[in-house]
N, C-alpha and C positions, 0 to 999 in steps of 0.2 A: 504494500500499499504506499509506503514511503517513497518508493521509486516512482510510482504513478504520480504522486503529488509533486515530486521533483520534475518529472517530465511535463506535467501540466504547466508548472511554473515556467519552464523553458519555453514551451509553446507560446505562452503569453508574452514573455520577454522578446521573443523572436518574430512575433507577428503583430499583435495588437498594440504593444507598447513600443514599437519602433517609431519614434517621434523625432521631428526636427527640433532644434533648439528654440525656434520661434513658437512651435506648438507647445513645447514644455512650458515656456513662459506664460503663454495664454492660459493653459490649464492650471498653472500654479495660481494665477490671479483669480480664476474661477473658484478654485478650492478655498482660497483665502476669503472670498465673499460668502461662502457657505459654511462658516466655522461653527454654526449652531447645529449642524446635522452631520451624521456619519456619511462618509462618502467612499464608495468603491467604484472606481472608473470602469473596471471590467471584471466580470466574474464568470468563470467557466466551471462546470461541474459535471460529474458522471453519475447517473442514477441507475441503480440496478433493480430490476423487478423480476417477477417470476411469471412466465406464461402459463396458460391453462394446462399445458402438458408438462410443467415443471422445469421448463428450459429457462435459462437466464436471458434476460433482455436488457441490454444496455441502452441508455439514451444520454445524449450530450445536451446540456442546457447551458445557456449563457445569458448574461444581462450586461448591456452597455448603459452607463449613466447617461441621462439625457443631455447633461452639460458636455459630456465627451462627444456625443453625436453632433451637437451644435457647433463645437469648435473644430472638429476634425471630420470632414465629410467622407473621408475614405476609411474610417474606422469600421464601418459595416462590412466592407469588402475584406479587410484584414481579419475580422471576426469570423467570416465564412471559412477562411483558411485555418484559423485556430480551431474551429469546430471539427473540420475535416481531420486535422492532425490529432486532435483529442480522441476522435473516434478510432483512429489507427492505434493509438496508444492503448485504449481500453481493449480493443479486439486482440491486441498482441500480448496482453498480460495473462498470466496464469495465476488467478487469484484464489485458487483452492488451498 
């Protein structure tokens, strides 16, 4: 499980969080303006459920903060790639 968390972190760093200095500055200012609430710019997670036949069913879910979407119009495209990579991580893990 630790390895999966590490790999998910790497996926986020190499896709969604690839930002220019200008974008980092803009996001930093948005974060400062919202000091009264918790803020997570991007979150990706893997969910495991069980099918009717007892088989494992993995799903990848993510959430992009609206402020991040407003500042970086390409974050959605990078998130698509992050979800794709996260799915390959989950499918390649032996979690037994």
